[in-house]
N, C-alpha and C positions, 0 to 999 in steps of 0.2 A: 364580585358583583360589578357590573358595569356602572359607570357614573350615572346617577339618576337625573332625570329632567324635571326638576321641581318648578312649579309654575312661576312663582315670583322671580326666582333667581334667573331663570331663562328669560323672563321678561326684562329684567334689568340688564342682563347680558346682551339682549338684543337692542336695548335702549338705542333690548332686551339687554291627587290631584285630589258621609251619607251614601247610599248606593248611588251609582252614577246615573243621573237623570238623562233622559233622551235629549234634553235641551243642551247638555254639555257637549254633544256631538254637533258641531257647527253645521248648519244647513245652508241652503241657498241664500245669497245676499239679496234676492229679489223680494223677500218676504216683508210684510208687516210694518209696524210702527217704529219710530226711532227709539222707543223705550224710555227709560228714566233719564230725564234731561240732566240730572246731576252726574251721570256716569262719565260723560266726556271730560268735564273739568276735574273729576276725581282722578282719572287716568293721567291727564296732563300734569296734575300736581304731583302724583306719585312718581312719574318719570322725571319731572323737574327736581324733586327731592333727591332721587338717585344720582342724577347727573351732578348736582351740587356737591354731593359727597365725593364722587369720583374726581372732580376737578379742583377740589379744595386742597391746595398745596400746603396749607398751614397746619393740617392735622396728619397724624401718623396713622398707620394701618390699624392699630389697636383702637384708636378713637373712631376711625371710620367704621370698624366692625361694630362698635357699640351703637352707632347711628343706624347702621343697616338693621341691627336687631330691633330697634325701635320701629322702623318702617315695617318690618315683618309682623311684629306684634300688633301694630295699628291697622295696617291696610290689607293684610292677607288672612284669609280664613284658614290658618294653619292647622287647627285641630280638625276641622271638617275635611281638609285635604288629606291629612295624615290618616284619619279613620277611613276615608274612601279607599285609600290604597290597600287596606287590609280588609275590605268589606267581606270577602269570601271566607276569611278565616275568623272573623270577629266572634261569631257565635260560639266557637269552641275554645275561646280564650278565658283565662281566669282574670278576675279584677286586678291581681298583681301584675300579670303580663301586660294588660292594657295600660296600667299606670306607668310601667317601666317604658313602654313604647312611646306613650304620649309625652313623657318627660324627655326622652332622647331625641325625638324627631325634629322639633324646631331648631335645636342647637346644631343638629347634623346638617340641616339645610344651610344654616349660616356658615358653619365651619367648612363645608365642602366647597363653597363657591365664592365667599366674600372676596378673597384676594384675586380671583379670576376676573372680577368685574372691571378691573382697571384696564384690561385689554380693549374695552369698549367705550372708553371715555370720550372718544372722538365721534361716536355715533350720533345720529339725529333721528328723532321720531316725529312723524306728522300724523295727526288724527285725521282720518278720511271721512268716516261716517259712523253712526250708531244704529243698531237694529234691536228692537225688543223681541225677546223670545220667552214668553211666559214670565217666570219670576226673575229672569236674567236680562241684562242688557249687554249686547256684544259691541265692543268698541274696536273698530277696525283701524289699524295703524300701519304705516309703512316705515320701516327702519332702513336707514341708509348710512353707509360708512364709506370714507374715501377709498376708491379702488376696489370696492366690493359690490356685488349684486344686491339690489334692494331685497328686503325680506318683509313679506306681509305677515302681520301678527294680529291676532284677534284676542282681546282680553274679555273674559267672561266675568261680569260684575253682578253681584247679587246684593240686594238690600236685605239685610238681616232683620228678622222680626222677633228677635229674642231680647235678652237683657242688654245687648249692645246698644239699644236705643234706635235700631234701624239704620245704623251707619253702613255705608257701602264698603264692601271688601272684595278683593280679587278671589274668585272661586276656581278658575281654570284659565288655561292659556293654550292657544293654537299658534304654532310658529311654523311658517313655511308649509302649512297643511298638516302638520303633525300635532295631534291632540296629546298634550303633555300628561294629562291625567291618565288617559288610557295607556300611554306608553309606560309611565311610571308604575301603574298598577300591575301591568304585565311583568315588569322587572321584579317587583317585590314578590308577586305570586310565584314566579319561577324560583327565586331564591329560597322562599319558604318551603316549597315543594321538595327541594333538594337537601335543605339543611335544617329545617324546622324554624318555628317562630322565634324561639329563644335565641337561636343563632343570629337571626336578623337584628334583634335588639342588641345583642353583644357586638355585632358589626357596627351598628350606629354609635354605640358607646366608645368602641375602640377608635373609630374614626374621629370622634370628638376629642378623645384624650390625645391622639396623635397630633391633631391640629393645634391643641393648646400647648403641647410640648414644643412644636415648631415655633409658635408665637413667642414662647418664653426664650427660646434660643436666639431669636432674632432681635430681642430687646437690646 
């Protein structure tokens, strides 16, 4: 399987996916209202937290990984994203299959990308504007790195209306015009079609175990 483009990880790397609603496919920037006024400071704080981890020389990779896990759990709709990626297969899955996938997916996101984030510690993100699109607010940012072309990134932020108390969470990301939810969903769908759903879960678990072994060897 090619390496997936998971929303938050790509977002932090660029410092940087429920059935996919039409709002997740970013439209023209000429539309409508600025959306939820809390979305802009939310994204700025999220990016700032990510940079703080990357640039903190006093902590090792294991401690940094633990902090990234906290960010994922707090600020990213991981379960929604994970279930979106398998929306076409979900009705045919057993409760045990769903449970195994939901347990493996968040850790896979972390283990697959945490160490790669350090390549982007010198990046800078500037928020340019926000646009409201139904239940979402799109936060437009420009990512710059020394010696590299700028990358325009759009964070899709949703105010949750469930037991989370309505807190904001990242629901999708568009990087350089690429909708990461759609890209990742296509990747998972292709893998499942060729290998089966249980093979996907086994792949996620194997990747997690391999990453943990590498971490142990680097201590």
